[in-house]
N, CA, C and O atoms as a MOPAC input file, in Angstrom:
PM7 MOZYME 1SCF
protein

 N     -5.01700 1    -2.02600 1    -4.68000 1
 C     -4.00000 1    -2.96300 1    -4.24800 1
 C     -2.63400 1    -2.52200 1    -4.76300 1
 O     -1.63900 1    -2.62900 1    -4.04600 1
 N     -2.57800 1    -2.02700 1    -5.99500 1
 C     -1.29100 1    -1.60400 1    -6.56000 1
 C     -0.62100 1    -0.54300 1    -5.69100 1
 O      0.57900 1    -0.62200 1    -5.42400 1
 N     -1.39000 1     0.44300 1    -5.25300 1
 C     -0.80800 1     1.52600 1    -4.45100 1
 C     -0.28900 1     1.02000 1    -3.11000 1
 O      0.76200 1     1.45900 1    -2.64300 1
 N     -1.01500 1     0.10600 1    -2.49600 1
 C     -0.57900 1    -0.46000 1    -1.21200 1
 C      0.72400 1    -1.23300 1    -1.39900 1
 O      1.66100 1    -1.07300 1    -0.61600 1
 N      0.78600 1    -2.06800 1    -2.43000 1
 C      2.00700 1    -2.82800 1    -2.70200 1
 C      3.16500 1    -1.89500 1    -3.05500 1
 O      4.29800 1    -2.11900 1    -2.62900 1
 N      2.88100 1    -0.86100 1    -3.82700 1
 C      3.92000 1     0.09900 1    -4.20100 1
 C      4.55100 1     0.71900 1    -2.95400 1
 O      5.77500 1     0.78500 1    -2.83900 1
 N      3.71300 1     1.17100 1    -2.02600 1
 C      4.22900 1     1.76900 1    -0.79200 1
 C      5.01100 1     0.74900 1     0.02800 1
 O      6.03200 1     1.08300 1     0.63000 1
 N      4.53800 1    -0.48000 1     0.05200 1
 C      5.25300 1    -1.53800 1     0.77700 1
 C      6.65800 1    -1.71900 1     0.21700 1
 O      7.62800 1    -1.78800 1     0.97200 1
 N      6.76600 1    -1.79700 1    -1.10900 1
 C      8.07000 1    -2.02500 1    -1.72100 1
 C      8.96100 1    -0.78600 1    -1.66900 1
 O     10.18500 1    -0.91300 1    -1.70200 1
 N      8.37300 1     0.41000 1    -1.58800 1
 C      9.17800 1     1.61900 1    -1.38500 1
 C      9.82900 1     1.61400 1    -0.00500 1
 O     10.95900 1     2.07500 1     0.15600 1
 N      9.11800 1     1.09800 1     0.97800 1
 C      9.57900 1     1.14200 1     2.36600 1
 C     10.54700 1     0.02800 1     2.72600 1
 O     11.28100 1     0.14600 1     3.70700 1
 N     10.56400 1    -1.04500 1     1.95800 1
 C     11.37400 1    -2.21200 1     2.30900 1
 C     12.36700 1    -2.52400 1     1.18700 1
 O     12.03200 1    -3.19200 1     0.20900 1
 N     13.58000 1    -2.03100 1     1.35100 1
 C     14.61600 1    -2.19900 1     0.32500 1
 C     14.85700 1    -3.65800 1    -0.03700 1
 O     15.02500 1    -3.99000 1    -1.21000 1
 N     14.87300 1    -4.52600 1     0.96600 1
 C     15.15700 1    -5.93600 1     0.70400 1
 C     14.06600 1    -6.58000 1    -0.14000 1
 O     14.36100 1    -7.34900 1    -1.05600 1
 N     12.80300 1    -6.27000 1     0.16400 1
 C     11.70200 1    -6.82300 1    -0.62500 1
 C     11.68200 1    -6.22900 1    -2.03000 1
 O     11.40100 1    -6.92600 1    -3.00500 1
 N     11.98500 1    -4.93000 1    -2.12200 1
 C     12.02000 1    -4.27800 1    -3.43100 1
 C     13.07600 1    -4.93000 1    -4.32100 1
 O     12.82900 1    -5.16900 1    -5.50400 1
 N     14.23600 1    -5.21400 1    -3.76500 1
 C     15.29700 1    -5.87200 1    -4.53500 1
 C     14.84300 1    -7.24300 1    -5.01800 1
 O     15.08100 1    -7.61200 1    -6.16800 1
 N     14.19200 1    -7.99100 1    -4.14200 1
 C     13.69100 1    -9.31300 1    -4.54100 1
 C     12.68900 1    -9.19900 1    -5.68500 1
 O     12.74100 1    -9.97600 1    -6.63900 1
 N     11.77700 1    -8.23400 1    -5.59000 1
 C     10.77800 1    -8.05900 1    -6.64500 1
 C     11.44000 1    -7.64000 1    -7.95300 1
 O     11.15600 1    -8.21800 1    -9.00300 1
 N     12.31400 1    -6.65000 1    -7.90100 1
 C     12.96400 1    -6.16800 1    -9.12100 1
 C     13.81700 1    -7.25400 1    -9.77300 1
 O     13.95200 1    -7.28600 1   -10.99600 1
 N     14.38700 1    -8.13100 1    -8.97200 1
 C     15.21700 1    -9.21300 1    -9.51300 1
 C     14.41100 1   -10.26800 1   -10.26200 1
 O     14.98800 1   -11.11000 1   -10.94800 1
 N     13.08600 1   -10.23400 1   -10.14000 1
 C     12.25500 1   -11.19800 1   -10.87400 1
 C     12.04500 1   -10.79000 1   -12.33400 1
 O     11.56000 1   -11.58500 1   -13.13900 1
 N     12.40800 1    -9.55600 1   -12.67400 1
 C     12.20300 1    -9.06800 1   -14.04600 1
 C     13.02200 1    -9.89300 1   -15.03200 1
 O     14.19100 1   -10.15900 1   -14.75400 1
 N     12.47900 1   -10.30500 1   -16.14800 1
 C     11.18100 1   -10.03600 1   -16.75400 1
 C     10.17300 1   -11.18100 1   -16.59100 1
 O      9.24200 1   -11.29600 1   -17.38700 1
 N     10.34400 1   -12.00900 1   -15.59500 1
 C      9.48400 1   -13.18400 1   -15.43000 1
 C      8.03400 1   -12.80400 1   -15.13000 1
 O      7.76000 1   -11.78600 1   -14.49400 1
 N      7.12200 1   -13.63900 1   -15.59900 1
 C      5.72400 1   -13.51600 1   -15.20100 1
 C      5.60700 1   -14.01100 1   -13.76800 1
 O      6.22400 1   -15.01100 1   -13.40000 1
 N      4.82000 1   -13.31500 1   -12.96100 1
 C      4.63000 1   -13.70500 1   -11.56700 1
 C      3.24600 1   -14.32200 1   -11.40300 1
 O      2.24000 1   -13.74700 1   -11.82000 1
 N      3.21300 1   -15.49100 1   -10.79200 1
 C      1.95400 1   -16.19600 1   -10.57100 1
 C      1.84700 1   -16.53400 1    -9.09500 1
 O      2.72900 1   -17.17600 1    -8.52400 1
 N      0.75900 1   -16.09300 1    -8.48800 1
 C      0.48000 1   -16.44400 1    -7.10100 1
 C     -0.23500 1   -17.79100 1    -7.12500 1
 O     -1.40300 1   -17.87700 1    -7.50200 1
 N      0.47000 1   -18.82900 1    -6.72400 1
 C     -0.07600 1   -20.18400 1    -6.76500 1
 C     -0.89300 1   -20.41400 1    -5.49800 1
 O     -0.34600 1   -20.60600 1    -4.41100 1
 N     -2.19900 1   -20.39100 1    -5.66200 1
 C     -3.11900 1   -20.60800 1    -4.55000 1
 C     -4.38400 1   -21.27300 1    -5.09100 1
 O     -5.28900 1   -20.59600 1    -5.58000 1
 N     -4.44100 1   -22.60100 1    -5.00000 1
 C     -5.58500 1   -23.33100 1    -5.54700 1
 C     -6.92700 1   -22.90300 1    -4.96000 1
 O     -7.95500 1   -23.00800 1    -5.62900 1
 N     -6.92600 1   -22.42300 1    -3.72200 1
 C     -8.18000 1   -22.05600 1    -3.07800 1
 C     -8.64200 1   -20.63900 1    -3.34900 1
 O     -9.68000 1   -20.22600 1    -2.83000 1
 N     -7.90800 1   -19.88600 1    -4.14200 1
 C     -8.27400 1   -18.48900 1    -4.38500 1
 C     -8.20300 1   -18.17500 1    -5.87400 1
 O     -7.14800 1   -17.79200 1    -6.38000 1
 N     -9.32200 1   -18.33500 1    -6.57700 1
 C     -9.32100 1   -18.11200 1    -8.02000 1
 C     -9.27400 1   -16.63600 1    -8.42700 1
 O     -9.11800 1   -16.33600 1    -9.61100 1
 N     -9.40500 1   -15.71100 1    -7.47500 1
 C     -9.30100 1   -14.29900 1    -7.82600 1
 C     -7.86800 1   -13.81200 1    -7.66500 1
 O     -7.24500 1   -13.40100 1    -8.64400 1
 N     -7.33200 1   -13.85100 1    -6.44300 1
 C     -5.97500 1   -13.36600 1    -6.20300 1
 C     -4.93000 1   -14.32900 1    -6.74100 1
 O     -3.85500 1   -13.91200 1    -7.17100 1
 N     -5.24500 1   -15.61200 1    -6.71700 1
 C     -4.28700 1   -16.62400 1    -7.15600 1
 C     -4.65100 1   -17.24100 1    -8.48900 1
 O     -5.47200 1   -16.72300 1    -9.24700 1
 N     -4.00200 1   -18.38000 1    -8.74700 1
 C     -4.25200 1   -19.06900 1   -10.01500 1
 C     -5.38800 1   -20.07800 1    -9.91400 1
 O     -5.70000 1   -20.76600 1   -10.88600 1
 N     -6.00400 1   -20.16500 1    -8.73900 1
 C     -7.09100 1   -21.11900 1    -8.57100 1
 C     -6.59700 1   -22.52200 1    -8.84400 1
 O     -5.60300 1   -22.96500 1    -8.26700 1
 N     -7.27900 1   -23.20900 1    -9.71000 1
 C     -6.86000 1   -24.56100 1   -10.09900 1
 C     -6.20800 1   -24.53000 1   -11.47300 1
 O     -6.32900 1   -25.47300 1   -12.25400 1
 N     -5.52100 1   -23.44100 1   -11.75300 1
 C     -4.84800 1   -23.29400 1   -13.04100 1
 C     -5.58000 1   -22.38600 1   -14.00300 1
 O     -5.06100 1   -22.05400 1   -15.06800 1
 N     -6.77800 1   -21.98500 1   -13.63500 1
 C     -7.55400 1   -21.10300 1   -14.51300 1
 C     -8.01200 1   -19.84000 1   -13.78000 1
 O     -8.92900 1   -19.15000 1   -14.22600 1
 N     -7.35900 1   -19.54500 1   -12.64400 1
 C     -7.73200 1   -18.36500 1   -11.86400 1
 C     -7.25900 1   -17.07200 1   -12.50600 1
 O     -6.58700 1   -17.08400 1   -13.53700 1
 N     -7.61700 1   -15.96000 1   -11.88400 1
 C     -7.32300 1   -14.63900 1   -12.44500 1
 C     -5.92700 1   -14.12500 1   -12.09300 1
 O     -5.40600 1   -13.25200 1   -12.78800 1
 N     -5.31100 1   -14.64800 1   -11.02800 1
 C     -3.94900 1   -14.26100 1   -10.64300 1
 C     -3.80000 1   -12.74600 1   -10.46300 1
 O     -2.80500 1   -12.16500 1   -10.89600 1
 N     -4.77200 1   -12.11800 1    -9.83300 1
 C     -4.73300 1   -10.66100 1    -9.68100 1
 C     -3.55300 1   -10.18800 1    -8.83300 1
 O     -3.02200 1    -9.10500 1    -9.08000 1
 N     -3.13000 1   -10.97300 1    -7.84100 1
 C     -1.96500 1   -10.56600 1    -7.05000 1
 C     -0.70300 1   -10.58400 1    -7.90600 1
 O      0.10700 1    -9.66000 1    -7.83500 1
 N     -0.53200 1   -11.61000 1    -8.70100 1
 C      0.62800 1   -11.67400 1    -9.59200 1
 C      0.64100 1   -10.51400 1   -10.57300 1
 O      1.69000 1    -9.91600 1   -10.81400 1
 N     -0.50800 1   -10.19300 1   -11.13800 1
 C     -0.60700 1    -9.06900 1   -12.08000 1
 C     -0.27600 1    -7.75000 1   -11.38600 1
 O      0.42300 1    -6.90200 1   -11.94100 1
 N     -0.78500 1    -7.58800 1   -10.17000 1
 C     -0.51900 1    -6.36300 1    -9.42100 1
 C      0.96800 1    -6.22200 1    -9.11500 1
 O      1.52700 1    -5.13300 1    -9.24500 1
 N      1.61000 1    -7.31000 1    -8.71200 1
 C      3.04900 1    -7.27700 1    -8.44100 1
 C      3.84200 1    -6.91500 1    -9.69500 1
 O      4.83300 1    -6.18800 1    -9.61300 1
 N      3.41600 1    -7.41400 1   -10.84800 1
 C      4.12400 1    -7.08100 1   -12.09100 1
 C      3.93700 1    -5.61700 1   -12.45900 1
 O      4.86200 1    -4.99000 1   -12.97600 1
 N      2.74900 1    -5.05800 1   -12.20000 1
 C      2.52800 1    -3.62400 1   -12.46300 1
 C      3.38900 1    -2.77200 1   -11.53400 1
 O      3.96900 1    -1.77500 1   -11.96500 1
 N      3.47300 1    -3.15900 1   -10.26700 1
 C      4.30000 1    -2.42400 1    -9.30500 1
 C      5.76500 1    -2.52200 1    -9.69700 1
 O      6.49100 1    -1.53000 1    -9.63800 1
 N      6.20100 1    -3.69800 1   -10.09300 1
 C      7.59600 1    -3.89000 1   -10.52700 1
 C      7.90800 1    -2.97500 1   -11.70900 1
 O      8.96800 1    -2.35000 1   -11.74500 1
 N      7.00200 1    -2.89100 1   -12.66600 1
 C      7.20200 1    -2.02200 1   -13.82600 1
 C      7.25700 1    -0.55600 1   -13.39900 1
 O      8.10500 1     0.20000 1   -13.87400 1
 N      6.36200 1    -0.15900 1   -12.51200 1
 C      6.35300 1     1.23200 1   -12.02400 1
 C      7.66800 1     1.58100 1   -11.33500 1
 O      8.21800 1     2.65900 1   -11.55800 1
 N      8.16800 1     0.68300 1   -10.50700 1
 C      9.44300 1     0.92300 1    -9.82600 1
 C     10.57900 1     1.05900 1   -10.83300 1
 O     11.45100 1     1.91300 1   -10.67300 1
 N     10.57400 1     0.22700 1   -11.86200 1
 C     11.61800 1     0.29400 1   -12.89100 1
 C     11.53100 1     1.60300 1   -13.67100 1
 O     12.55200 1     2.24400 1   -13.91700 1
 N     10.32900 1     2.00200 1   -14.06000 1
 C     10.14000 1     3.23500 1   -14.82800 1
 C     10.58300 1     4.44600 1   -14.01100 1
 O     11.21200 1     5.36400 1   -14.53800 1
 N     10.25200 1     4.44300 1   -12.72600 1
 C     10.60200 1     5.56700 1   -11.85800 1
 C     12.05300 1     5.51200 1   -11.39800 1
 O     12.53400 1     6.43500 1   -10.74100 1
 N     12.74600 1     4.44100 1   -11.73900 1
 C     14.15400 1     4.32300 1   -11.38700 1
 C     14.41200 1     4.07900 1    -9.91300 1
 O     15.49200 1     4.38000 1    -9.40500 1
 N     13.41900 1     3.53400 1    -9.22900 1
 C     13.57800 1     3.23200 1    -7.80200 1
 C     14.34000 1     1.92500 1    -7.67900 1
 O     13.83700 1     0.86500 1    -8.05000 1
 N     15.55500 1     2.00700 1    -7.15700 1
 C     16.38600 1     0.80100 1    -7.03500 1
 C     16.66700 1     0.48500 1    -5.59400 1
 O     17.35100 1    -0.49500 1    -5.29900 1

C-alpha cells in the first residue's frame, strides 16, 4: 500500500502538498466500519493513516516538494 500511495502523491502535486502540510500531525482514517484500514470504533488499527504518515515521511526525506 505504501508504494501505491507514494506513486499517487508523486503524480499529483496538489494532493502531495495537502499531505505534506499535515506534518507533524498524526493521521487517523476515521471509519467505524473498518477496524483494519480505519480506526474502527476507536480501537482499530488505522493502517491507512499509518501508511499515509510513512509516505509523508518518505517524501520529506527525499525532498519531494
